[in-house]
N, C-alpha and C positions, 0 to 999 in steps of 0.2 A: 504494500500500500504506500509506503514511503517513496519508493522508486517511482510509482505512478504519479504521485503528487508532485515530485520533483520534475518529472517530464512536463506536466501541465504548466507548472510555474515557468519552466524554461521556454516552452512554446509561447506563453503569454508575453514573457519578457522579449523574446525575439520579434514577435508581432508588433509590440509597442515600439521597439527600436527601429524596425523597418518603417512603420508609419511616421515616426518622428523624422527619420532621415528623408523620407519621401516628401514630407511637408516643408522641409527647409528650402527657403527661396534663395535664389541668387539675385544680386542687385547690380544694376548698371552703376558705374562710378563716374562722377563728373566733378569738375572744379568750377566754382562760381566766385564772384566777387560781391562783397557787401559794401555799399557806400554809406559811410556815416557822415556826420556833420564835419568831422575833422580828418578822416582817413579812409583808405580803401583796404578792406580786409579780404584775404583769400581763404576760402573754406573748401575742403574736399568732402563731398557728400556721396552717399549711396541713395539711389532713387527708388522710392516705393510708388509704383505707378498702378499696379494691379491690386485687386481686392486681396489676394493672397499675400502679396508683398506688404500691403498696408496693415494687414492683420498681424503679420509676424513682426514688422518693425524692428526695433532693437532688442527684442526679447532674447533672453539667455546670454547676452553679451556680458563678459566679465569687466571690460573697460570700454570706454569711448574716449579716445584721446582728444585734447584740445585741438581745435583746427579741423575737426571732422564732425560729421553728423549724418542725419538722414532727412532728405527732403521728400515729403509726402505730396504727391500731385493728384489733384482731383479734376474731373472733367468739367465741373461747373462750380460756381460760387454756392456755398452752403454753410450752415452752422456745422463746425467740426467738433468732434468729441474724441478725446484720447484718454487712456488709462495706462497704468504701469504694471498690470498683471504680468508676472514672469520677467520683469525688467528690474534687475537688482542694482542698476547704476542710476544715481540721481541725475535728472535731466532738466533742462529748460526748453520750453517750446515757444517759438514765435509763430503767430498766425499772420499770414501774408495775403494781401489782396491780389487780384488778378494782374495788377500792373507791377507787382514786386515790392510794394510798400508794406513794411511791417506795421501792423495795426495793434498788436497786443503781444506781450511777452509774459509767460507764466512759468513758475517752477513746479516740478512734479516730483513726488516722493517715491522712492523705490518700493516696488511690490504693492503699491496702493491700487485698490479697485475703484477709488473715487474718481468719477469722470472729471476731466478738465475740458471745458467747453469754450469755444470761441464766443465772444459777446456779440459778434455780427457775422454775416456771411463772408467767407474767404475762400480762396482757391487752393492755397498751399499752407503747409505747416513744416517748420524746420526744427528738428530736435537736435540739441547739442549738449555737451556736458554742462551740468548745472553751474551757473555763474559765468560761463564763457562769454555770453553776450555782454555782461557788465565789464569783464576783464578787458575786452577789446573795444569797448565804446559803442556797441550796437544798441540802439534805443528805438522806441516807437518813432516812426518816420524814416528810419534808415531804409535803404532799398537794396534788394538783391537783384543782380543782373541775370535774369533767368535765361536769356538767349545765349549767354557765354558759357563755353565748356572747354575742357582740355582733353587730351587723349588719355586712354587708360594707362599708358606708359608714364605720362607726366604725373598722373594721380599716384601710381605705385611708387614712383621715385620720391615724391613729396611725402607720402605716408611713411616710407622707410626712413626718411630724414627726421620726421617728427618723432617716430619711435626711438631712433638713436639718441635724439636730444633729450627725451624724457627718462632715459635710463640713469 
């Protein structure tokens, strides 16, 4: 009976691992600039464009380095709502209008199921490490140049340099 129970547990574990691996999304990577009142900031982001990508977001990440984040893209303006289920890294989120203007910035607590909702209809949301917007001077009214991007190689080179500098 013990052997049979162990086999059932093993099969359930393997099924769960397969489903989790199958559900893991891959994300396009791009580089954007943020225009503040005093500076131009470069950020490397992963793009969450599909429902599955937006649902996964930054879940299960152990770290999100400064200068990186995730840009959530929606097809139309709407009230957006996010939560931090399965996200153990504290994040800040900027809600962004169709023209790239940041209209609201909020902090999000790790693993919280409390929804963080935009106060008005927006097209985009940008998640970054908590406090990063403050550290680089990004505020309400700052703009992200959404049409600008860099190649995958440029992104990987910059991400590697950021990783080396944070060690």
